[in-house]
Structures are given as structure tokens and as C-alpha cells.
C-alpha positions as CSV (number, residue, x, y, z in Angstrom):
1,M,172.0,144.4,111.1
2,S,174.1,142.8,108.4
3,E,173.4,143.6,105.0
4,Q,172.4,140.6,102.9
5,K,174.3,139.8,99.0
6,K,172.2,140.5,96.8
7,I,172.4,138.8,92.7
8,K,172.0,141.1,90.1
9,V,170.6,138.7,87.1
10,T,169.9,139.5,83.6
11,L,167.9,137.5,80.9
12,I,170.1,137.1,77.8
13,K,168.3,134.4,76.2
14,S,165.3,133.9,74.9
15,L,162.7,131.6,76.2
16,I,161.0,130.8,73.3
17,G,161.0,126.4,73.3
18,T,162.2,126.2,77.0
19,K,160.1,123.9,79.3
20,A,157.2,125.5,81.1
21,P,158.9,125.2,84.7
22,H,161.9,127.3,83.3
23,R,160.1,129.4,81.6
24,A,158.6,129.5,85.7
25,C,162.0,130.2,87.5
26,V,163.0,133.3,85.2
27,R,158.9,134.3,86.0
28,G,159.8,133.8,89.5
29,L,163.0,136.0,89.9
30,G,161.0,138.6,88.8
31,L,162.7,139.2,84.9
32,R,160.3,139.7,81.8
33,R,161.8,140.1,78.7
34,M,165.3,139.9,76.8
35,N,167.9,142.2,78.5
36,H,165.9,143.1,81.7
37,T,168.2,143.0,84.9
38,V,167.1,142.8,88.4
39,E,168.4,142.5,91.4
40,V,167.0,139.3,94.0
41,L,168.7,138.5,97.6
42,D,171.3,135.6,97.8
43,T,169.1,133.0,99.0
44,P,168.9,129.1,98.3
45,E,165.9,129.4,96.8
46,N,166.7,132.2,93.7
47,R,170.5,130.6,93.9
48,G,168.2,127.2,93.0
49,M,166.5,129.0,90.3
50,I,169.2,130.6,88.9
51,T,171.4,127.0,88.7
52,K,168.1,125.6,87.2
53,V,168.3,128.2,84.3
54,Q,171.6,129.4,84.3
55,G,172.2,129.2,80.5
56,C,169.4,132.0,79.8
57,L,171.1,134.2,82.2
58,S,174.3,136.7,83.1
59,G,175.1,138.3,86.7
60,D,177.2,138.4,89.6
61,V,177.0,138.7,93.2
62,R,177.2,141.7,95.0
63,G,178.2,141.8,98.8
64,L,180.1,143.4,101.8
65,N,183.9,141.9,99.5
66,G,182.9,143.6,96.3
67,T,181.6,141.6,92.8
68,E,182.1,138.2,91.9
69,Q,180.6,137.1,88.2
70,Y,179.4,133.8,87.5
């Protein structure tokens, strides 16, 4: 069984003043407060949520071939 890639995301910007769907995406990723870091699986659903709120996040992808940052 192959190991799935994980994405390590950190909330770096406050959600005050953002739209409700953006706040929901951040909560869906498991982030609760600023500077909180979580690792989520690299799935199309999680990638979509990250793309939607990419201005508030920082992170990198951890997989078999090392790390790539975005």
C-alpha cells in the first residue's frame, strides 16, 4: 500500500472580514486560530479548499519525493 501525500497548512492571516464560505473552508481544513498548523491528505477536495483561501494560508506538500512549498 502506497503512502498518501499530506499537505501541511498554516493559517497566517485573520479571518475577520472574510466571507462566510471562506471561513467554512478554513474550518473544514481543521484550522482554528492564527498560526495553527494541521496536516491534511492531498485530495482534490482539500486542494480546492486551500485554493479558495490561499491568501490566508501557507503550507507545503509532504510526499515520497521530498517537500514542495506553495
